[in-house]
Backbone bond lengths (Angstrom), bond angles and torsions (degrees), N, CA, C in turn:
res aa  C-N    CA-C-N  psi(-1)  N-CA   C-N-CA  omega(-1)  CA-C   N-CA-C  phi
1 X - - - 1.459 - - 1.528 109.89 -
2 X 1.323 117.50 143.01 1.471 119.65 178.12 1.517 111.63 -68.03
3 X 1.330 115.88 153.61 1.465 120.95 177.65 1.519 112.24 -73.45
4 X 1.332 116.76 -20.56 1.454 122.08 178.02 1.527 108.36 -131.47
5 X 1.327 115.96 117.24 1.462 121.45 178.37 1.522 108.03 -100.24
6 X 1.325 116.91 126.89 1.464 121.99 -178.58 1.524 108.80 -122.22
7 X 1.332 115.80 128.39 1.458 122.50 178.28 1.525 108.60 -128.05
8 X 1.315 116.26 143.18 1.464 121.80 -178.74 1.519 110.10 -129.45
9 X 1.322 115.66 133.25 1.467 120.09 176.51 1.512 108.74 -165.02
10 X 1.344 116.09 131.51 1.449 121.23 174.31 1.510 115.36 57.90
11 X 1.325 117.23 35.35 1.466 120.78 -179.95 1.509 114.05 82.24
12 X 1.330 118.15 -0.75 1.462 122.34 -179.96 1.524 109.08 -104.09
13 X 1.327 116.54 126.05 1.458 122.43 175.27 1.526 107.12 -104.69
14 X 1.327 116.37 119.35 1.468 121.50 -178.63 1.519 108.65 -110.96
15 X 1.324 116.16 120.67 1.458 121.85 -179.79 1.524 109.39 -117.43
16 X 1.332 116.26 131.17 1.461 121.50 -177.54 1.528 110.08 -123.15
17 X 1.319 116.43 121.58 1.458 120.87 171.42 1.527 107.09 -67.12
18 X 1.330 116.87 123.63 1.458 119.58 -167.72 1.530 111.86 -123.26
19 X 1.327 115.22 61.19 1.469 120.99 171.91 1.529 108.50 -129.96
20 X 1.333 117.42 57.24 1.463 119.48 -173.85 1.518 113.79 -60.07
21 X 1.340 116.49 -28.78 1.467 119.12 179.30 1.523 112.04 -67.16
22 X 1.343 117.01 -18.82 1.471 123.29 176.71 1.520 110.71 -114.69
23 X 1.324 116.90 21.99 1.470 122.41 -177.09 1.525 110.95 52.46
24 X 1.341 114.59 37.90 1.472 122.77 177.45 1.530 112.95 56.12
25 X 1.332 114.88 36.55 1.467 119.58 174.53 1.524 109.14 -60.79
26 X 1.312 115.57 143.10 1.460 122.09 -172.46 1.525 110.88 -91.02
27 X 1.325 115.86 131.96 1.457 122.57 176.61 1.521 109.51 -108.66
28 X 1.323 115.94 169.00 1.463 119.44 176.90 1.530 110.12 -60.36
29 X 1.334 116.65 -42.67 1.460 119.38 179.78 1.520 111.34 -62.74
30 X 1.337 116.82 -39.33 1.460 120.33 179.88 1.526 110.76 -67.04
31 X 1.325 117.17 -39.39 1.469 119.85 174.34 1.523 110.63 -59.68
32 X 1.338 116.75 -42.91 1.464 120.54 178.76 1.530 110.85 -61.50
33 X 1.343 116.85 -43.55 1.458 121.00 -179.40 1.524 111.15 -65.28
34 X 1.330 116.92 -39.37 1.468 120.24 176.60 1.525 110.71 -63.60
35 X 1.328 116.64 -43.89 1.463 119.81 179.18 1.515 112.20 -60.56
36 X 1.333 116.24 -42.64 1.468 119.99 177.99 1.527 110.56 -64.05
37 X 1.333 117.00 -38.35 1.463 120.27 178.01 1.520 111.18 -64.48
38 X 1.327 117.79 -43.47 1.466 120.42 -179.66 1.531 110.38 -61.30
39 X 1.321 117.06 -40.74 1.467 120.31 177.13 1.530 110.84 -64.25
40 X 1.323 115.83 -41.81 1.459 120.35 -179.06 1.522 111.36 -63.73
41 X 1.326 116.38 -45.12 1.469 120.68 179.38 1.521 110.42 -63.60
42 X 1.320 116.18 -40.50 1.466 120.48 -177.76 1.526 111.62 -64.03
43 X 1.322 116.18 -28.46 1.461 119.59 -179.17 1.512 114.34 -96.95
44 X 1.329 116.64 7.23 1.464 121.23 -175.98 1.527 109.85 -106.86
45 X 1.326 116.89 110.05 1.463 121.07 -179.33 1.525 112.36 -65.83
46 X 1.327 117.61 -19.60 1.462 120.93 -179.54 1.530 112.35 -83.98
47 X 1.310 117.28 -17.23 1.470 121.19 -178.68 1.527 109.47 -79.97
48 X 1.321 116.96 121.23 1.466 120.82 -175.57 1.530 112.54 -112.08
49 X 1.324 117.36 -17.89 1.461 120.82 176.38 1.526 108.28 -161.02
50 X 1.341 115.75 143.38 1.460 122.62 176.18 1.521 108.56 -112.00
51 X 1.329 116.90 129.42 1.458 122.77 177.50 1.523 107.71 -115.04
52 X 1.337 116.32 125.27 1.455 122.11 -177.36 1.520 109.27 -120.46
53 X 1.332 117.02 129.72 1.458 120.92 -179.67 1.522 109.82 -150.81
54 X 1.321 116.80 176.77 1.450 121.66 177.63 1.509 111.50 -115.26
55 X 1.323 116.95 153.61 1.462 122.13 178.70 1.525 110.35 -84.29
56 X 1.325 115.61 155.82 1.452 120.53 171.29 1.514 116.02 75.30
57 X 1.324 117.56 21.55 1.461 120.06 176.01 1.505 115.94 80.29
58 X 1.336 117.36 13.34 1.466 122.29 176.41 1.521 108.64 -134.68
59 X 1.336 117.18 138.84 1.463 118.75 176.12 1.525 108.88 -73.94
60 X 1.326 117.50 -70.30 1.464 120.42 176.87 1.523 110.19 -165.74
61 X 1.336 114.59 136.87 1.464 120.49 177.89 1.523 112.78 -86.40
62 X 1.336 116.95 7.49 1.460 120.34 176.94 1.514 112.40 101.15
63 X 1.315 116.19 -162.76 1.465 121.58 -177.86 1.516 110.52 -67.52
64 X 1.324 115.77 135.43 1.453 121.38 175.01 1.528 107.72 -76.80
65 X 1.327 116.34 102.81 1.470 120.40 -174.72 1.524 112.33 -71.25
66 X 1.337 117.30 -9.16 1.463 119.94 175.80 1.519 112.35 -88.71
67 X 1.337 117.63 -7.53 1.457 121.75 -178.34 1.519 109.44 -73.94
68 X 1.323 116.76 127.00 1.465 121.54 -179.01 1.520 112.54 -113.91
69 X 1.316 116.48 12.25 1.466 119.42 -177.31 1.513 112.01 -64.12
70 X 1.329 116.94 -25.38 1.462 119.57 -179.22 1.507 113.95 -77.88
71 X 1.346 117.09 -10.54 1.460 119.23 -176.62 1.518 112.53 -66.63
72 X 1.312 116.02 -21.90 1.463 119.47 178.68 1.518 111.76 -70.66
73 X 1.361 117.93 -5.06 1.476 119.61 -172.84 1.529 115.81 -124.74
74 X 1.319 123.64 39.71 1.461 128.92 -4.80 1.516 113.22 -97.87
75 X 1.346 119.68 -14.61 1.462 121.13 -179.97 1.525 108.43 -153.56
76 X 1.342 115.70 153.09 1.462 119.90 178.02 1.519 109.34 -61.07
77 X 1.323 116.90 137.12 1.454 120.47 -178.92 1.512 113.86 90.03
78 X 1.339 117.52 -6.68 1.453 120.38 176.62 1.518 109.93 -75.62
79 X 1.324 115.90 166.45 1.456 120.06 177.33 1.530 110.52 -60.58
80 X 1.328 116.77 -38.74 1.464 119.77 179.67 1.522 111.26 -64.31
81 X 1.334 117.01 -40.21 1.464 120.21 178.71 1.520 110.75 -67.20
82 X 1.338 117.31 -40.64 1.463 120.31 177.85 1.519 110.72 -65.52
83 X 1.320 117.51 -38.80 1.464 120.25 177.91 1.525 110.46 -62.17
84 X 1.327 117.06 -35.03 1.461 121.34 178.62 1.529 110.34 -62.99
85 X 1.328 116.67 -43.21 1.460 121.14 178.23 1.523 110.90 -68.36
86 X 1.316 116.05 -45.53 1.459 120.11 -173.52 1.523 112.77 -73.16
87 X 1.332 117.52 -18.16 1.466 119.30 173.00 1.528 109.73 -61.40
88 X 1.316 116.72 -34.67 1.462 120.63 177.76 1.521 111.20 -71.04
89 X 1.331 116.96 -40.13 1.465 120.28 176.76 1.522 110.87 -59.24
90 X 1.328 116.33 -41.37 1.464 120.74 -179.99 1.525 111.18 -67.28
91 X 1.335 116.98 -38.16 1.468 119.64 178.09 1.523 110.87 -64.36
92 X 1.336 116.58 -39.91 1.464 120.03 177.17 1.521 110.63 -64.63
93 X 1.321 116.93 -42.88 1.461 120.98 -179.74 1.527 111.51 -62.69
94 X 1.319 116.95 -34.78 1.461 121.33 -177.69 1.528 113.24 -86.15
95 X 1.322 116.88 -6.13 1.459 120.98 -178.87 1.524 110.21 -66.42
96 X 1.333 116.54 123.58 1.467 121.42 -178.47 1.522 112.49 -89.54
97 X 1.317 117.36 -20.29 1.463 120.41 176.31 1.525 109.01 -70.41
98 X 1.328 119.56 130.01 1.469 120.50 179.33 1.526 111.33 -55.06
99 X 1.332 115.37 136.31 1.464 120.78 -178.05 1.519 109.97 -123.29
100 X 1.325 115.39 142.39 1.463 122.28 -178.67 1.519 108.67 -127.64
101 X 1.337 117.14 123.74 1.456 121.44 172.51 1.516 108.92 -95.92
102 X 1.328 116.40 130.22 1.460 122.30 176.44 1.521 106.96 -107.33
103 X 1.333 116.60 113.14 1.457 120.82 -172.35 1.518 110.80 -110.13
104 X 1.316 114.29 117.07 1.457 122.00 168.90 1.529 107.24 -116.67
105 X 1.316 117.06 146.65 1.456 118.98 177.40 1.519 112.02 62.98
106 X 1.322 116.04 -137.04 1.463 121.57 -172.75 1.527 113.12 -82.84
107 X 1.332 115.55 137.83 1.464 123.41 164.22 1.521 104.76 -131.35
108 X 1.309 115.87 97.41 1.464 122.12 -166.64 1.522 109.79 -124.68
109 X 1.326 116.48 143.56 1.451 121.04 175.27 1.512 111.84 56.93
110 X 1.339 116.22 -128.92 1.462 119.90 179.25 1.523 111.40 -63.14
111 X 1.337 117.77 -23.45 1.463 120.48 174.55 1.515 111.43 -65.99
112 X 1.326 116.34 -39.79 1.466 120.87 174.75 1.523 109.91 -65.12
113 X 1.329 117.04 -43.59 1.467 120.91 178.95 1.520 111.03 -60.29
114 X 1.338 116.62 -42.11 1.460 121.28 179.83 1.519 111.15 -62.76
115 X 1.339 116.51 -43.97 1.468 119.87 179.17 1.520 110.79 -63.45
116 X 1.325 116.83 -47.22 1.468 120.44 -177.17 1.517 112.22 -69.46
117 X 1.327 117.60 -19.11 1.457 120.60 176.10 1.512 113.01 -71.84
118 X 1.339 117.04 -16.75 1.464 120.36 175.42 1.526 109.91 -76.50
119 X 1.315 116.89 160.97 1.463 121.31 -174.50 1.520 112.31 -70.34
120 X 1.321 117.27 -37.67 1.455 122.20 178.88 1.523 108.77 -133.06
121 X 1.339 115.92 141.20 1.467 121.05 176.38 1.515 108.29 -118.85
122 X 1.328 115.70 122.68 1.468 122.16 173.47 1.517 106.73 -109.33
123 X 1.318 116.96 123.10 1.461 121.05 -174.61 1.514 111.42 -114.77
124 X 1.322 115.45 140.76 1.454 120.45 166.74 1.522 108.28 -71.91
125 X 1.325 116.57 153.79 1.464 119.40 176.56 1.524 111.87 -64.14
126 X 1.344 117.12 -10.91 1.466 121.36 175.76 1.527 112.50 -83.95
127 X 1.308 118.38 -8.39 1.463 121.90 -172.45 1.523 112.07 -68.69
128 X 1.321 115.07 146.09 1.460 122.11 174.07 1.526 108.01 -138.87
129 X 1.314 115.50 133.22 1.463 122.71 -177.11 1.522 109.69 -113.55
130 X 1.329 116.34 144.50 1.459 119.28 175.59 1.525 110.34 -157.53
131 X 1.329 115.92 125.08 1.466 121.24 170.32 1.531 106.24 -82.55
132 X 1.297 116.08 77.79 1.467 123.03 -164.00 1.528 113.52 -78.62
133 X 1.307 118.09 -1.98 1.458 123.18 -170.73 1.525 113.25 -49.88
134 X 1.342 117.80 -47.81 1.461 120.71 -175.97 1.526 112.14 -60.64
135 X 1.325 117.01 -31.34 1.472 119.98 177.77 1.522 111.60 -65.86
136 X 1.319 116.41 -22.81 1.472 121.52 179.44 1.529 111.81 -101.07
137 X 1.321 116.25 7.78 1.459 119.59 -177.98 1.506 113.53 72.67
138 X 1.341 116.05 24.92 1.456 121.58 -175.52 1.519 110.91 -117.60
139 X 1.319 115.65 162.07 1.464 122.42 175.21 1.522 109.55 -92.50
140 X 1.332 116.20 154.72 1.466 120.22 176.38 1.527 109.84 -63.63
141 X 1.337 115.73 146.54 1.466 119.12 -179.29 1.518 110.83 -150.63
142 X 1.327 116.58 -168.84 1.459 125.96 -174.94 1.531 110.35 55.00
143 X 1.334 115.41 38.91 1.459 120.81 173.37 1.505 115.40 84.30
144 X 1.336 118.61 5.87 1.459 120.20 -174.30 1.525 112.58 -66.48
145 X 1.332 117.58 -30.29 1.473 119.68 179.20 1.521 111.28 -66.39
146 X 1.316 117.80 -24.82 1.466 122.85 177.59 1.519 110.25 -88.72
147 X 1.335 116.55 -39.84 1.458 120.92 -174.18 1.527 112.70 -72.51
148 X 1.328 117.13 -48.09 1.467 119.89 -171.48 1.528 113.65 -59.11
149 X 1.337 120.26 -50.99 1.471 118.65 -179.33 1.520 113.03 -59.92
150 X 1.332 117.17 -33.40 1.463 119.89 179.41 1.521 111.06 -68.75
151 X 1.323 116.85 -33.82 1.458 120.69 -175.62 1.523 112.88 -84.40
152 X 1.333 116.56 -41.40 1.473 119.48 -169.95 1.526 113.71 -122.27
153 X 1.346 118.33 -4.31 1.458 120.63 -177.41 1.519 111.69 93.61
154 X 1.319 116.14 159.38 1.467 121.93 -172.14 1.521 112.85 -63.23
155 X 1.337 117.74 -45.81 1.456 120.19 -175.06 1.536 111.66 -67.68
156 X 1.327 117.12 -43.56 1.459 120.37 179.43 1.516 110.65 -68.01
157 X 1.312 117.44 -37.14 1.463 120.78 176.85 1.519 110.38 -61.19
158 X 1.329 116.66 -40.69 1.456 120.58 178.16 1.525 110.57 -64.03
159 X 1.324 116.53 -42.96 1.464 120.65 179.84 1.533 111.02 -62.82
160 X 1.325 117.25 -47.55 1.457 120.76 -178.70 1.525 111.60 -61.97
161 X 1.334 116.83 -36.63 1.460 121.31 -177.32 1.525 112.23 -77.62
162 X 1.321 117.58 -46.94 1.462 120.75 -173.89 1.520 112.76 -76.33
163 X 1.325 117.44 -35.60 1.459 120.41 -177.60 1.529 112.61 -92.65
164 X 1.316 116.90 -20.68 1.471 122.25 176.36 1.526 111.93 51.10
165 X 1.319 115.46 46.58 1.461 120.81 179.45 1.526 110.49 -91.33
166 X 1.326 115.78 152.35 1.454 120.84 177.80 1.528 110.07 -77.40
167 X 1.327 115.28 143.44 1.461 122.88 179.23 1.522 107.60 -123.60
168 X 1.333 116.73 126.75 1.462 118.49 179.11 1.526 110.38 -81.06
169 X 1.331 115.93 174.54 1.461 121.19 -172.15 1.522 112.52 -61.90
170 X 1.337 117.32 -42.92 1.466 119.82 -177.99 1.526 111.11 -65.54
171 X 1.327 116.74 -40.76 1.464 119.72 177.52 1.525 110.41 -67.66
172 X 1.328 116.34 -37.80 1.465 119.84 177.84 1.524 110.67 -61.12
173 X 1.319 116.70 -38.96 1.466 120.22 176.80 1.525 110.39 -67.07
174 X 1.328 117.09 -42.01 1.462 120.98 -176.45 1.523 111.41 -63.25
175 X 1.329 117.51 -39.52 1.465 120.05 -175.60 1.527 112.61 -90.75
176 X 1.330 117.88 -5.61 1.459 120.09 174.89 1.510 116.34 98.68
177 X 1.339 117.85 12.23 1.463 119.43 176.97 1.518 111.65 -72.25
178 X 1.332 117.22 -33.15 1.465 120.73 -177.02 1.520 109.67 -127.32
179 X 1.335 115.16 157.43 1.470 120.69 -179.34 1.517 111.73 -85.91
180 X 1.344 116.48 -40.44 1.459 120.18 -174.61 1.522 109.84 -143.83
181 X 1.341 115.24 149.74 1.460 122.34 175.13 1.520 107.69 -126.13
182 X 1.327 116.69 136.45 1.462 121.84 179.23 1.519 109.27 -135.42
183 X 1.314 115.85 154.13 1.460 120.29 175.11 1.520 108.96 -67.42
184 X 1.333 118.30 157.84 1.471 119.22 177.30 1.518 112.77 -55.00
185 X 1.326 116.70 -34.53 1.454 120.81 -178.64 1.526 112.69 -70.75
186 X 1.311 117.65 -31.69 1.476 120.59 -176.36 1.528 113.25 -105.27
187 X 1.332 116.95 2.47 1.470 120.06 -175.51 1.521 112.09 -59.63
188 X 1.322 117.46 -48.95 1.463 119.69 -176.32 1.519 111.73 -62.28
189 X 1.325 116.95 -41.03 1.467 119.93 178.92 1.524 110.34 -64.34
190 X 1.325 117.18 -40.11 1.473 121.38 178.70 1.526 110.57 -63.49
191 X 1.328 115.96 -44.82 1.462 120.34 -179.46 1.525 110.50 -65.12
192 X 1.325 117.68 -45.66 1.462 120.57 -177.00 1.524 111.73 -65.22
193 X 1.322 117.24 -36.38 1.467 119.78 177.78 1.523 110.22 -64.77
194 X 1.335 116.53 -41.90 1.461 120.62 179.60 1.525 110.76 -67.19
195 X 1.324 116.65 -44.68 1.461 121.17 -179.66 1.527 110.58 -62.49
196 X 1.323 116.83 -40.54 1.464 120.78 178.79 1.526 111.28 -60.83
197 X 1.328 116.50 -42.15 1.470 119.86 178.93 1.527 111.09 -63.17
198 X 1.312 116.91 -42.30 1.459 120.10 -179.40 1.524 111.22 -71.10
199 X 1.332 116.70 -41.44 1.465 120.81 -176.41 1.515 112.84 -69.82
200 X 1.332 117.52 -22.58 1.470 121.04 179.58 1.524 111.64 -106.27
201 X 1.319 116.77 11.43 1.455 120.98 -179.76 1.518 112.39 -88.54
202 X 1.328 117.32 177.87 1.470 122.16 179.36 1.529 110.39 -77.12
203 X 1.309 117.14 105.75 1.459 121.00 -168.32 1.527 113.83 -63.66
204 X 1.326 117.79 -38.34 1.466 119.38 179.91 1.526 110.21 -64.53
205 X 1.326 116.59 -46.00 1.464 120.15 179.94 1.518 111.56 -63.45
206 X 1.326 117.02 -43.31 1.464 119.99 -178.19 1.527 111.32 -66.77
207 X 1.326 117.05 -43.56 1.468 119.23 179.47 1.524 110.90 -66.61
208 X 1.339 117.33 -35.55 1.465 120.27 174.12 1.526 110.73 -59.62
209 X 1.329 116.57 -45.70 1.464 120.61 -177.99 1.522 111.30 -63.80
210 X 1.326 117.23 -40.71 1.463 120.87 177.29 1.524 110.16 -57.84
211 X 1.327 116.36 -48.36 1.459 120.47 -178.27 1.531 112.19 -66.89
212 X 1.333 117.37 -41.97 1.464 120.82 -179.14 1.526 111.51 -63.65
213 X 1.314 117.09 -44.84 1.462 120.08 -178.50 1.520 111.61 -69.97
214 X 1.335 117.35 -35.48 1.463 120.14 178.30 1.525 111.57 -64.36
215 X 1.339 116.32 -33.53 1.465 120.67 -177.55 1.519 113.50 -89.16
216 X 1.319 117.52 -8.36 1.465 120.50 -168.27 1.519 114.55 -64.16
217 X 1.331 117.49 -34.94 1.470 118.70 -173.44 1.520 112.85 -72.98
218 X 1.321 117.21 -19.57 1.466 119.83 -179.74 1.525 112.26 -107.70
219 X 1.326 116.91 5.77 1.468 120.86 -179.26 1.523 110.34 -105.40
220 X 1.332 115.94 148.06 1.461 119.56 168.97 1.523 108.35 -73.69
221 X 1.332 116.13 167.96 1.461 119.45 177.64 1.523 110.38 -60.29
222 X 1.333 116.42 -42.61 1.467 119.83 -179.67 1.527 110.90 -62.52
223 X 1.343 116.54 -42.22 1.459 119.98 178.67 1.530 110.90 -65.28
224 X 1.335 116.35 -37.97 1.461 120.58 -179.60 1.523 111.43 -63.78
225 X 1.334 117.04 -45.60 1.459 117.62 -177.88 1.525 111.69 -73.83
226 X 1.341 118.14 -27.48 1.464 119.80 172.08 1.528 110.22 -64.09
227 X 1.329 116.01 -42.58 1.465 120.40 178.29 1.527 110.63 -65.79
228 X 1.336 116.66 -37.87 1.460 120.63 176.92 1.528 111.26 -62.06
229 X 1.331 115.76 -41.17 1.462 119.96 -179.48 1.527 110.91 -62.21
230 X 1.326 115.98 -46.06 1.465 119.76 179.28 1.527 111.19 -63.38
231 X 1.336 115.76 -40.36 1.467 119.90 179.12 1.524 111.03 -65.80
232 X 1.329 116.19 -40.66 1.463 119.30 -178.61 1.521 111.57 -65.64
233 X 1.324 117.09 -35.05 1.468 120.34 176.44 1.526 109.81 -61.55
234 X 1.349 116.20 -43.27 1.464 119.63 177.44 1.526 110.93 -63.05
235 X 1.331 116.15 -42.80 1.467 120.13 -178.18 1.525 111.43 -65.20
236 X 1.334 116.60 -45.04 1.469 120.43 -178.28 1.528 111.48 -60.98
237 X 1.330 115.86 -32.48 1.461 119.45 -179.63 1.517 114.38 -84.02
238 X 1.328 117.40 1.58 1.465 119.85 -177.00 1.525 111.99 -83.12
239 X 1.322 115.88 158.68 1.468 121.76 176.72 1.530 110.46 -65.21
240 X 1.337 116.39 -34.46 1.463 119.46 -178.13 1.524 111.46 -67.09
241 X 1.328 117.96 -36.08 1.462 120.03 177.30 1.526 110.36 -65.16
242 X 1.311 116.15 -41.72 1.476 119.80 177.62 1.526 110.50 -62.17
243 X 1.310 116.45 -41.05 1.467 120.68 178.39 1.521 110.87 -65.18
244 X 1.328 118.21 -40.01 1.460 121.39 -179.78 1.524 111.33 -63.27
245 X 1.330 116.26 -41.30 1.465 120.05 178.66 1.521 110.54 -66.81
246 X 1.317 116.88 -42.89 1.473 120.55 178.47 1.531 110.44 -62.41
247 X 1.325 117.05 -41.82 1.465 120.90 -179.88 1.517 111.00 -64.61
248 X 1.341 116.80 -39.27 1.461 120.90 178.46 1.527 110.50 -62.83
249 X 1.333 116.98 -45.50 1.458 121.11 -178.34 1.537 111.50 -68.01
250 X 1.323 115.25 -31.84 1.461 120.12 -178.64 1.524 112.92 -92.06
251 X 1.345 115.96 1.76 1.469 122.17 178.29 1.533 112.40 55.52
252 X 1.332 114.75 53.03 1.461 121.08 177.58 1.529 108.47 -140.91
253 X 1.324 115.11 168.78 1.460 120.11 176.51 1.527 110.14 -73.15
254 X 1.314 116.56 139.48 1.461 120.34 178.00 1.533 109.88 -72.49
255 X 1.315 115.78 146.17 1.464 122.50 177.01 1.532 107.78 -117.53
256 X 1.320 115.18 93.06 1.450 120.86 -175.44 1.536 109.98 -80.02
257 X 1.323 115.80 129.17 1.458 121.20 -179.89 1.523 111.67 -105.32
258 X 1.306 117.71 -8.47 1.464 120.77 -178.53 1.506 111.63 93.53
259 X 1.332 114.52 135.48 1.471 123.29 178.32 1.510 112.37 68.08
């Protein structure tokens, strides 16, 4: 079986980390496959939402420390090997298609970073998060130093990183790590309702919002509103904007077709 299972239907791209026997630990090859998928989705006008999850009731236990595939570049832990991993983090960050991480069980280390790199995180009440790096004598990576302060604030980000404590789903929701929490029984219904809303939404507007919010923390106010202006011009010229205006005037629900 492949380490990454990808399914496409109705504008929804579903990707599943498929190493349940290793709690979906991430390998160099799996990072490469994820990066290629993010590029593919970004260039696909038919893709309206990406859903990322793990097989076997676990999202990901983080980097597979037994993986030696990176040693050829030239060794695991080298700058070249880290650049190989972080190229995938950058591709995810630059992805304009809305992305949803579905977290069951563990999201640890780079697995936590991967989940938080998605635009929305929906967690099962069984989920547990941990920036476990310090316990392994390692530094946070895969963009976590950028993501955590934006999500939870500087002080909480410092606590999560330095103490490397586990956070359950309810606490993750309270501090802003995840958008929604659902019971195991209602998780699929919660995810499908969210995916349906995104997949039937105005794709130009949604992709603009993803890009604007991702860039906001490093932009000045003037740069942000300039970017908003350019994005709004693209949105106003889209077919979905025309449909929304027609639906408003005709007092009916808009039927967004994308682009």
